[in-house]
C-alpha positions, 0 to 999 in steps of 0.5 A: 500500499503506497501514496505517492505525492511526486513534486505537487504544486498549488499556485493561485495567482502570484502566491504558492499554496503548495511548492512541489512537494514529494511524499512516499507514505504506506501503512501508518499514521502520518501526523502533518503539522504546521502553523495556519497557512502553511498550505496543509489543507491545500495539500489534503484537499488535492490528495482527495481529488478537490482540487487539481494540482498546478503541477506534479502527480498524486498515485495510490497503489497505481491509481491516479487521484482522478481515478474512480480506483483512487476515490473508492479507497478514500476517506476524509474528514474536512475541517468544515464539515458539511451535513444536513441539519434536518437528517437524523444520524442514521439517514445521513450515513445511510444517504452517504453510502448510497453515493459511495455505492454501498448496498443497502442492508450493507449500509445500514448495517455500516451505520449502525456499527459506526454509530457505535463505534464513535458513541453516536448510538443513543443519537442516531434518530436525532436530527443533526441540528440538535448535536453539540459541535462534538457530536457533529465532529464525531459524526464526520469521523464516522461518515469517513469510514463508511467505505472501510478506506485504505487512505484516511485524510483527516484534517483538524479531526479532533476540534470540538471533541473534549477530553475523552472523546479525544482519547477515544478517537487517539485510539480508534485512528491508531488502530486504523494506522496498522492497515492503513495509511491514515494521514491527520493534520491538527493543532493538538500535539498530543494527538500526534504524540501519542499515536503518529507513526511519523511527523510531517512539518509543513512550512510556506508549503514545502515539507520541512521535516519528515521523520520520528517524533522524538527526533524533532520533539523540542523543535515541535514543542516549542513551535506549538508553545509559539502557536499557542501564545499567538492564538492567546495573544489574538484572542485578547485582542478580539475581547478588546475590541 
């Protein structure tokens, strides 16, 4: 199982969002780190076929990102998860299953299984508009797993989850990484520290580090401390305005 990213770039007019990124990813959990604007979401959206690269190629086990064989093995949770507020949780998952071509009986069983997995069984018949932010995020995680993906791309998946939910999610991702490729973008250091087999550090559209967390622990923790300070400073400025 192999995801090949070969000199992939994305340019918007005079701004280069992703600059000639080349990576080879195999089974395991890969943590993608970087400050806001580093190019993480743009890269992930290209890996999901949502954005077309300006240059370079993306393939998974020989299938190009634009081919159905690639999409059939892909699961994706975007940073801003879209949903239909009037749908019930179980209906929503069955609807998405139909779009993915999953047979009706199998879809019903899979929806129930995933709602149990993300601790939403009790809310299966409730409308999504009544869900808390954490519940919506858990539903987003469930939909990303509908087709048992071999390639799972998660953009800020633990946003809105409480500490207990975050620990359960990390355990789930660690298990998924044993037999699939998981690319996980997050600002939460503990998400990466505990489960990532390797860390990818992105800055100004380029990958500046690829390796083990422990090999770069000091630099990565310093980076995230600086990011936390920036966020706190921004929140103070907003409060004063």
